Steps between C-alpha positions, in 0.01 A plus 500: 500500500784689357484724796508204731793348315683818524431521859615150549808567299574807701445301812730223385772738412472678839518165664809406304661830596399434864658158483820647352512758771459224762776307325723800505432540873583127561818535298599813680439340844682186396791713381509685829494166685782358286708814556444470875601128491815594307584783739466264797703246321775753428494612858533146628760414244709817555685384806618189323581665158661799683711273711605295198592811307697627798693175531569483132624865509736424784638171349549653159666827616849625401513286179395171661196478272696542186778252597260232626612522862145627603347167383760300691418696812138420451575137434713476811213652701267228367762241593525631858125506542456148380785370715358653817158345433661151484713578806192592703319182408809273568582672833152457622494137403853399614564741788192652661257209493681275753678549841849637507687171556306332223541807278877472535491144391277592205708791390813287529339240287394771259864621477624143462269423216494828327800714594760223496435403137462873418844562645639232269306632197565870560861497383398324184216736405731808427737312268208318334331833419832637381461264210158638412570867458275536198184393687510716813141623452378152448695380798341770723159417359569133561580567866178684530289228336668231712418685819136557386449130444676400820285749684195303395673170608574660838142622533390141532798380707462773777144376561569122495860512643611262226867432428481682173525822700878452524596438136265779391670729747835401369382576147387842609845570659686386183277706275534808722875453496507464122308824469739674736806382302346618168393826644850583619634421158227712330547829692825601335335466160229751595704788647368836389763763388709638786350244733727299734440130563463577872222749435322261262520204749379717784195602300427142414548391868281786640225397248511149631502611867205733455295232319586245769384749773171563311434135424573372852180631664300389201644152531425505881135596430482215241648262755201575733269361229706180486853383444451447128381851414849667521614239249217579263616857527856394423371317190335803361804722576749263330273460198510881456878480554532248216352753249699787644821303451454507130442874501861556574694639199670246265849621593458301826554184293816632345835340609719715287837556657441277799695217644511299826669612827705296741461610866859455610774718657796259531835577330431248218212716369622852591586588135196719445246458216634352178358475156637148483482238776804466726452174711137411460330571163207726503554636856634836635607631836295770677772621729586515878279789597185330361590176676551663835181706468316183405636325818377791720155493332492115551545557876220757507265272291586216740390736789175573318410129469610434851283780656202405281470146651666558842283798593185348357528203754638717775231765484231243468612336830609833670316792351624854534391661830126569515440363145362180355702263280343622181545859585864445610574334166326781316704768677828323413391444136400872464833607656689285254296619203538866597871459543530324162310772325705772674825329402386481137408867500829605651692285257324663210600845644869398549511340160838334468714710733761305697331163488767315686486742798125483506508116514766496779303764691160345486631148600674653801174685592305168470764329715472773767120477497513114527745517801286762669174302450675184626631663822197707583236283342166668493198576279620845376857381420366191309289733282787733452728212396251381237473858368880547498546157327241595234662835442849360476412209276329723249777765505773242486339323209479826299863560572586152368304590184710822478820304519395253237409789279830669573741205486345243282510571120166501322609180323441291812293735724173326439637164595661646815170630624327165443766294678540737792127494566510122506764503773299751705184290479693197619634697793150594598405134506787402721418776737139388529610147573706611792221721628273193516736275700602768749355482851237767572735712699518859375844592636651179383352520148597862443855417639536235236381746238757756620783245470406418139474866403836574674666221304364630173605855578850398607551283189390762249565846667873500430459418134227753451691778689810422281291518188362834601840642576626400152192637332391163355497448134443778253156628565223534258304823486158467655226738605 
């Protein structure tokens, strides 16, 4: 019996050891499997995390991470991606879904209901936000939240075609404008050491352009699933932008040493900046060079709005040789985007050298391109004109930024940026309105554009050249 019990005990012990061995084998196999799953997960995750790290390294380079400019670049990229999603959804609903004649009427109605009130509201947005300098992060976050919610409203309206499409679109425009004004005011607060305002603005602009270029095909793919899906994408993007807005450093909300600027160059206000008000309390002059540069930029922004709408209808009715309407519009859009990106890059390389001469030169180049395209109207010249217009608009805007940095004292510089951006937005709206009502005659339309650019150049060139000869105001040292 004892022997039997001993034998049984030995057998039981051996069985237990065998079970433990099997358990270790199962654990070992499970560990290998988990390790393989983690390795596969890392391999699949690597392109995304690697890309994110690369983007973050680029946006935070040269002190931009420490100053907070890197976060603003990322926020502006998010803003551009969300806006292009909404643009794709609205363009497909208002423009591409109906015949050309009906589309012109619908777009005209869209402008009348959205752009006309926007034109009236735009000049008010800058001064209104001037009074809220301590809440800039909240204002940017509010602009993101508003567009996120309006994207959901639009997602229903684009399917049903209800009238709420128009007020929601107006709300998106106003919120986008508010973001743009605040963003212009924020950049000077986030300059890294030895960083010029031109270089900072070019980085922010390039970030937005790259994000727009990457988001556009994604939005197009979502559009194939249905008109509401790009708007769902916009909702997600703007929600992310809301949280990113509050990640900006607290100094963004500081208004220490700031005042409001008056965009005037008449003799009454040519007394330079004052610590105390001269004629109108709380306002300061920005100087003749800035005003002339702003006028030239307004002409170029008018051209941008005009070409956007005029060529959209013209190429839909008369596509480029051998191409369909969608391909023709895509070629022109890509040409404009490449030109804009190239102008931004060149502006960053030139920094703030001779901004008056740069503006005079690029407007003259655009004028020559417009005249050439009007006289010898053709597919290649139209694409060249859009590329030159995009290049010149970007480079001229950066030169305007350089003049504001050079001639406008820090006391009122933030306000000057906000108000100048408002005027440029309104100019784009007017250009778009003219582009819609123009007959679909390429030579005629581009001739009108050439006349407008020639007028803007003639009015501002003399003042800019004179300012360049006299060396402008005392210059600030920039990188």
